[in-house]
N, C-alpha and C positions, 0 to 999 in steps of 0.2 A: 504493500500500500504506500509506504513512504517512498519507495523507488518510483512508483507510478506518479506520485505527486511531484517528485523532483523532475521527472521527464516533462510533465505538463507545465510546470512552472518555467522550465527552461526557455521554451519558445516565447512565453510572455515577456520574460526579461529581455530576450534577444530582440523581440519586436519593438519593445519600448526604446531600446537603445538604437535600433535601426531608424525609428521615426525621428529621434533627436538628431541622428547623423544626417538624415535627409533634409531636416530643416536647416541644419548648419550648412549643408552642401548647397541648398537653394539660395541661402544668403550669400555664400561665397561665390556662387555662379552668377549672381546678379551683375549686369554690366556696370562697370565703374566708369563714369565720364572721364574722358581724357582732359588734360590741361587745355589742349587746343579747343575742344568742344566747350569747355567752361568759359574760356576767353571769348569764343564766338557768341555764346549766349549772353554774356555780360555786355559785349559790344552792341548786340541787337537791342538789349534792354535799355542801354544808355541812349541809343539812337531814338528809340520810340519815346523815351522820356523827354528828349529834346524836342521832338516833333510835337508832342502834346503841350509842352511849355510854349512853343512858338504859336500854336493855334490859340492857346489861352491869351497870350500877349497880343496877337492880332485882333482877337475879339474885343479885348479891353481897350487897347490903345490905337488900333488901326495899323496898317502896314508901314506907313512912313515913320511913325513915332516909335515903333518897336525896334529895339537895338539888340545886338548880340548879348550885351551885358544883361539886359532885362530878361532875355530868354534863359541864359545860364543861371540867373538868380532864381527864376521860377523852377528850373529843373534841379536846382541844388547841386550844380557842378561848376566847372571852370571854363573859361574861354579857351584854354588849351585843349580841353576835351571836346569842346564844340568844334574846333577847327580840325580835329581828327576825323570828324564825321561829315562836316559841311564846309564848303569853300567860303560861303558867305550867307547872309540872310536870304539872298536871292534863291538859294537852293531849296528853301522851305516854301516857296510858292507852289511847288508841285504837290506836297501834302495838302496845302490849302485847296488847290484845284480839285484834287481827288475827293476830299471831304465834301465839298459842295456838290460835286457831280453826283455823288451817291444820293444825296438828299433831293437834288433837282430831278434826277432820274425817276425817283419814286413818284413824284407829283406829275412829271411829264408823261409817265405811262398811262395816266388816266385819260389822256387825249387819244388813246388808241381805241376808245369806245365810240361808236357812231352816235350814241345818245348824248355825248358831251357837246357835239357840234351844232347846238342851237344857241341862240342868244342867252337863254336862261341857263343852259348847261355850261356855257363858257363862263358865265358870271359865277356859278357855283365853283367851277374849276379855279377861278381867281381867288376865291375864298380859301381853297386848299393850298394854293401857292402862297397866299399871304400868311397862313399858319406856319408853313415851312420856313418862309422868309423870316418871320418873327422869331422863330426858334434859333435861327442862325444869323440874326441881324448884324452882329458885330463882324462876323466872318464875311458876310455879303459885302459890307462896306469896305472891308480890308481888300477884298477881291478887286473892287473897282479902283481903289487907290493904287493897287499894284499895276493895273492896266495903264494908269497914267504915268508911272515912273519906270515901267519895264516894258518897252515896245515889243520885245519878243513874246512876252506873255500876252499882250493885247492882241497880237496877230493870231493867237490860237483860239480866240473867243468863238468865232464863227465855225471853224473846223471842229472844235470840241462839241459845240451844240449840234452840228450836223451828225456827228457820231451817235449822239444820244437819240436824235430823231430817227436814225436808221433802225432803232429798235421798235418803232411804231409800225409794225408790219401790216396791220389791218388798215391803217390810215394811208399807207403808201401803196398798198396792193393795186388799187384801181388806176394808178398813174403809169403812163408809159415812161420809157427810159428818158426821153427828151423832156417830159413834163416834170420828172422827179427832181432834177437838180435845181431849177428855179423855185420849186415848191420848198425844198429844203432850205435854200438861202432865205426866202421870204419868212418862213416860220422861225428860222434861227434869229433873224433880226427882230421879229415881233416878240419872241420869248425874252430876248435881252432887254427889249423896251418894257416888257411886263415887269421886270425887276425894278426898273426905275419908276414905273407907274405905281407899283406897290409901295415903294419908298415914299413917294409924294403923298400917297393916300394915308400912310401911317403918320406923317408929320403934320398933316392938315387937320382942320376941324372935322368932327365926325361926319357932318352932312356933306362937306366938300370931298372928304375921303371916299364916301360911298359913291358920290357922283363921278369921281375919277375912275373908280373900278367899273361902274356901270358903263361909262363911255368907252373904256378900253375893251370891255367885253363886246361891245357893239363893233368896234374897230376890228377885232379878231374875227367876228362873225362875217362882216362884210368883206374882209380881205380874202376869205376863202369860199364865199357863197357861190361863186361861179366856177370854182375849181372842181 
């Protein structure tokens, strides 16, 4: 009896020890990040922190008044670190552009529905655009400031808008190849003007602000009524 007990107990003890060894082995086998990987992660983290600080500074102070010093102060780093990632403040225009494009694209996509292309539908669409613009007002203003002082950036305004318009597949589908390009240019111009119309509506008295948006909805409607 005692011998049988010993035999039965043996595997139990062996199994317990094996489980512990397995757990230790799994911990040992876990991949250990290399110094190079850790440096890369830290570099990316620092870069993203600088971008976030720049967007915060642009929203609060505008593009012109934002300095490298103000960016690094917000990021909690140094100018030396900044210049390891960016040549100048100009390099941070691209993150600004990408941030706004993501938000504009979301509202722009609403135009791909035929129901929007009535005077009333376009007026409601302007309300959606106004809500997006209000959420990003500081960055929208920084964008326009940047177009005044950075000509290369300004030249991208229409092409960037056309790229976003190309995602409106239902809206573009009825147009022939020759009709599509002038349509894209015209809609790009009107959408850029919509940004300024919303700005004027926001800074005006309530009644005038509503009148501005009402009139701009009518302009949009009439501009494409015959297309």
